[in-house]
N, C-alpha and C positions, 0 to 999 in steps of 0.2 A: 707281406706274401706269404704262404706257406708251403709253396711248389716249387723251391729252387731246388729240388732234388729228383723233379719228379722228369719222368721220359720225355726227352724234346725241349727240356726248359734250357735257356739262354741265357747263361751267369755274363754279368755287368764283368767289365775288364776296366782292372783296377789300378794297371800301370800306367802312369803318364807320358806323355811325348814332350810336349813342351810343359815348361816350367810356369808358362803365365798367359791367359788371356784377358787382355783389356778392353772394353764391349761400353760405348762411350754412345753417346747420343748422337752429337755433332763433330765434324771434323774440329780439334784443338779441344774438346774436351777433355782426352784420355792426356794432352799434354799438361793442361795444368793440374790434372788432378794425381797423374801417377808416372809422369816424364822421370822424374828423377831415379824414381826405384826401377821402373822397367830398364832406365839405360845401365844403372847399377847390377843390378841382374845380368843383364847380355852382358856386361863387360866380365862377369864373372862365369861367364861360358854357358848361360841357362839360356834358351829359347825362349821368347817372349814375341804372342801375335797379338796384334790391334785390331779389332774389329768397330765400323763407324756405322750406326744404325740408317742414319738417313742421309740424303744427298747434299743437304747442307746450301740448297737454294734460297733460305730465309735469311740466311747471314750475310746481308747485306743492306745499306740504307741507301743503294744506289735502284730503283725500281725499274731500269731502263737496261738492266744485266739482262741476257738471255736468261735462261734456268740453265739450260744444257752446257753454256759458257761457265757459268757461276761454279757449278757443280764440278766441272773439269778441271778449274781453277783450283779450285779448295781439296779435290782430293788430291792434284798435285801438289801442292804446299803438305799436303799430311804425309806425303812419300818421302818428299824432302826430310821432314822432322823425324819420320822413321829414320831414315839413312843417319842422321846425326846423330840420335841416341841410341844406334845399334840395335831396333827392333827390326826385328829377321822377317817377319811379314806382315800385312796391312790386307784387309779384308771393307768390301763397300759394300752395305746390302741397298744402301738407294732407296728406303721407304721417303715419303714424303716429308720433309723439313718442315716442322709445326704441327703437324698433323700427324704424328706417331701415333698408334693406340697398338694396346695390347690384346692382338688380334691372333688368326689361329696360323695365317701366314708369317706373322713377324716370328711367333714361338718356334715354328717348324724350322725356320731360318736359323736362328741361335741355337735350337739343337742339333744341326745339322754342321753347323761349323765347330761346336764343342764338341762332338764325337769326330768329328776329322781330325783336330788338333790336338785332342784328352789334355788339356791342361791341368797342371796340379793344383793352380790356385786361377780362379776367376774374381777381376775387380769390375765393378759396375757401380754407378750411381746406386744411392740410400735412395728406393722410392718412396720412405716413409718420411722424409725431409722436404716439409710443402712449404714452409716461409722460414728465411733466415732474419730474425729482428731482434736487435739488443733492446733492451728496457727504455723507453723515452724517459723515463723520470730519472735514470744513472748515465744515460748517454743520450739527452735532448738533443745534441747535433748533429745524431747518428741517423741514417735510414735503414730499414730493413729492405728486403725483396721477395718475390713469390719465386721459388724454384720452378726452373722452364717444363714444361706439362710434360715434353719430348724425356726430358730427364728423368721423370719421375714414370713414366712411360716406359722408358729402358728397363730400371729395373726391377720394375715386375715383369714384364717378358722376361727377362735375364732369370728370376728366382721361377717364375712357372715352368721356365723350360728346362733349368736344373731339377727342380722335384715337381712333377714325376718324368717329365718327358724324357731327358736325355738320357734315364737309368733303366729306363722301361722298354723291355722290348717287344711289346705290344704297343707301344706308341711310335707313331709313322713307320710302320710295317715296312715300307716300299724305301725307306733308307737303308734296311738290312739289305738290300739288293743292289744297295752301292757301297757295302763292305763297310757301313760306317753303324758298328756296334754298340750295343749300350754300354754306358759308362760314368763312374763314380766319379766328381769332381770331388777334392780332399779339401780345400778349403775353398770360404768366401771373402773377399775382402771390400766393404762397401766404404766409397769416398763421398766427400761433401755429407759427411754426416756430425750428428750431434752427440752420437754412441760411441767417440773415440776409444780404443781400448789398445790399438797397437803405432807406434811411432816407429818409424826407419830412417835412420842415419843415411841421410842423403848427402853429407858434405862433400863426399866425392865427385859426384855427378851434377850439384846444381848448378853449376855456370851450362852444363849444356841442356839442361831444361831450357833455362833462357834463349839459350842459341837454337833449340827445336821451335820454341816459341816466334822467334823472329820471321821463321819460316812462312808464317800464318800472316802474309801481307796485307791478304783483303781484309784481316780482321783489326788493325790497329792501324792509328794515322800513322804517316812519315815522318821516319827519323825516331819513331821510338824503340827506346830498347829494352828489351824484357828482361835480359838478365839480371839489371839492377833492381826492377821490381821484384823478383822470383825470390831473389836472394833475400828480401825485405819480409816478403811473407813465412819464406821458410823458417828464417830466424823468430818471428812470432811461434811459430809449431815447435820450435826446438823449445824455444821458452817454457810453453807447456808442458811439454815433455819433462822439463826439469821439475816444473811443480808438481804435477801429478804424478810421475813415477821416478824421479830423483835420474833421471836420465840426463848426462853430460854431453852435450851433442852440438854442433854449430848451428847445423839445417837440417829439417825433417818436414819428411812428411806423413800424412794420420788418417787411420782405417779405424774401421770396426771390424776386427777380424774376428770370423765363424768357422771353426771345423766342422767338417760334414763326415770326413773320413780317417781313421787313423791306423793305417797299415799294422799287419799284426806284430811288423820287428820294431816297430815306433812304441807299441805298447808293451811291448819284451821290454826293451829297453828303459822304460817309463818305470817298468813294474822293479829294474836293478837297480834302478837310483834311490826307488824309496827305502830299499830292503839295506 
């Protein structure tokens, strides 16, 4: 757009309030994908908020449980996990589990929250990741799986909200009356992706990730301790980090990092280093 200096033009806010917003489809999605990073950043004094898109009511093998009962139980599990991790805030949008679509309502809800919290970084599902499957010729005993449609829908909703809705003053103009100004997200981190370019050393908080997942009692068999499972998985990711980027770390989480906005001072520092 070329009228940013026109009379009455409303400029985007570029100064973040929160360091990160993690947007997952279901309760426990963020726990699996970003919990150790969230805990690490929270431990460093950075503000982190999690957003759960759906009500989680299809996350059970027991059809007789009432939807409202299961929703409230799963939301409480998520709050407990966030408390373990040090995540300062959690929002529940309560769209129907298993039936999430990239709708106007969903995009507006995400736009509202991003403008409200102004996160520097947004984490979400990689919407392009449809199938996870090893080559059966190389790994004949391994199986693949199809990425949950709610995961893909969430990724698309978030990306479509970030651009153009979050930063466009003419999109959802009623949000301006709520004091929610257009905002520029600085970076996007996609998780559960096959296009990893960023590894975060989470050795310091990997145990917290396991303890957070242990709060989700409805999702695991009785007696299952997620701490050891999470350590094993994070060690495999750290091995990849060593092989692909030469990083010598014990436990890691992996993401596809995309820069959307670089503040002027950061550009100047980068230029000084080159000189």
